[in-house]
Legacy VTK file of the C-alpha trace (Angstrom):
# vtk DataFile Version 3.0
C-alpha trace
ASCII
DATASET POLYDATA
POINTS 112 float
4.076 17.943 1.510
5.789 16.671 4.668
2.595 17.041 6.669
0.685 14.874 4.154
3.373 12.173 3.973
3.802 11.956 7.781
0.017 12.021 8.323
-0.482 9.162 5.905
2.308 7.139 7.504
0.966 7.692 10.962
-2.772 7.434 10.196
-2.502 4.214 8.163
-0.018 2.650 10.634
-2.257 3.304 13.601
-5.458 2.180 11.817
-3.772 -1.100 10.952
-2.091 -1.708 14.291
-5.151 -0.592 16.285
-7.309 -3.102 14.380
-4.660 -5.746 14.895
-4.777 -5.106 18.653
-8.558 -5.519 18.641
-8.693 -8.582 16.383
-5.472 -10.651 16.242
-4.594 -13.423 18.633
-0.854 -12.564 18.490
-1.545 -9.186 20.063
-3.616 -10.734 22.862
-0.485 -12.655 23.818
1.576 -9.431 23.724
-0.789 -7.649 26.034
-0.585 -10.613 28.424
3.161 -10.278 28.396
2.820 -6.585 29.259
0.309 -7.498 31.985
-2.087 -5.004 30.410
-4.842 -7.128 29.070
-7.440 -4.902 30.805
-6.316 -1.997 28.595
-6.158 -3.852 25.286
-9.551 -2.654 23.917
-8.889 0.875 25.105
-5.485 0.977 23.449
-6.709 -0.581 20.202
-9.673 1.808 20.061
-7.475 4.809 20.843
-5.109 3.868 18.050
-7.900 3.504 15.515
-9.486 6.799 16.650
-6.129 8.557 16.648
-5.271 7.214 13.161
-8.595 8.447 11.857
-8.104 11.816 13.558
-4.701 12.267 11.935
-6.071 11.453 8.508
-9.108 13.749 8.911
-6.665 16.327 10.269
-5.521 16.853 6.695
-8.790 18.668 6.258
-9.457 19.809 9.868
-6.121 20.749 11.416
-7.425 20.951 15.003
-8.422 17.285 14.811
-4.979 16.507 13.465
-3.343 18.207 16.409
-5.473 16.346 18.909
-5.054 12.987 17.233
-1.319 13.195 16.800
-0.799 14.550 20.335
-2.785 11.653 21.744
-0.863 9.109 19.648
2.477 10.638 20.687
1.413 10.240 24.337
0.309 6.645 23.665
3.639 5.771 22.092
5.444 7.421 24.985
3.597 5.155 27.359
4.298 2.163 25.171
7.978 3.018 25.282
7.853 3.081 29.093
6.202 -0.361 29.151
8.879 -1.832 26.850
11.737 -0.233 28.771
10.316 -1.706 32.035
10.213 -5.117 30.410
13.786 -4.629 29.300
12.964 -5.242 25.675
15.803 -4.909 23.156
16.201 -1.645 21.298
14.874 -3.186 18.052
11.508 -3.581 19.792
11.562 0.021 21.051
12.230 1.554 17.608
8.663 1.394 16.131
7.089 3.147 19.115
9.961 5.669 19.332
9.719 6.428 15.604
5.918 6.861 15.682
6.226 9.038 18.750
8.687 11.361 16.927
6.516 11.408 13.834
3.444 12.375 15.831
5.253 15.097 17.780
6.332 16.500 14.368
2.732 16.275 13.214
1.458 18.223 16.238
3.813 21.034 15.179
2.970 20.828 11.435
-0.810 20.640 12.047
-0.658 23.566 14.532
1.203 25.703 11.991
-0.997 24.839 9.051
LINES 1 113
112 0 1 2 3 4 5 6 7 8 9 10 11 12 13 14 15 16 17 18 19 20 21 22 23 24 25 26 27 28 29 30 31 32 33 34 35 36 37 38 39 40 41 42 43 44 45 46 47 48 49 50 51 52 53 54 55 56 57 58 59 60 61 62 63 64 65 66 67 68 69 70 71 72 73 74 75 76 77 78 79 80 81 82 83 84 85 86 87 88 89 90 91 92 93 94 95 96 97 98 99 100 101 102 103 104 105 106 107 108 109 110 111
């Protein structure tokens, strides 16, 4: 049950946010602030692919492990960027929370 709930939270969140990164003007401005515009398409695509992998992982656990591990790494890198920019903690919390959820998913998928 925990696996399903966490996978749905992670998968849907990353599908939505990944598509936002690829399509929304507001996120273009954010990537400029990060000085990472050259990685925007890669990050958005990785988030969409990872979100899909986590959802499909509910049927194919190996894909769930790979997707959630990749998303955990991506969120770790996102935290590093935000820390370097000295963002307030409230802006670090979404990435930190999703990193923890995806680390838990790696364990849950691996043991399923």
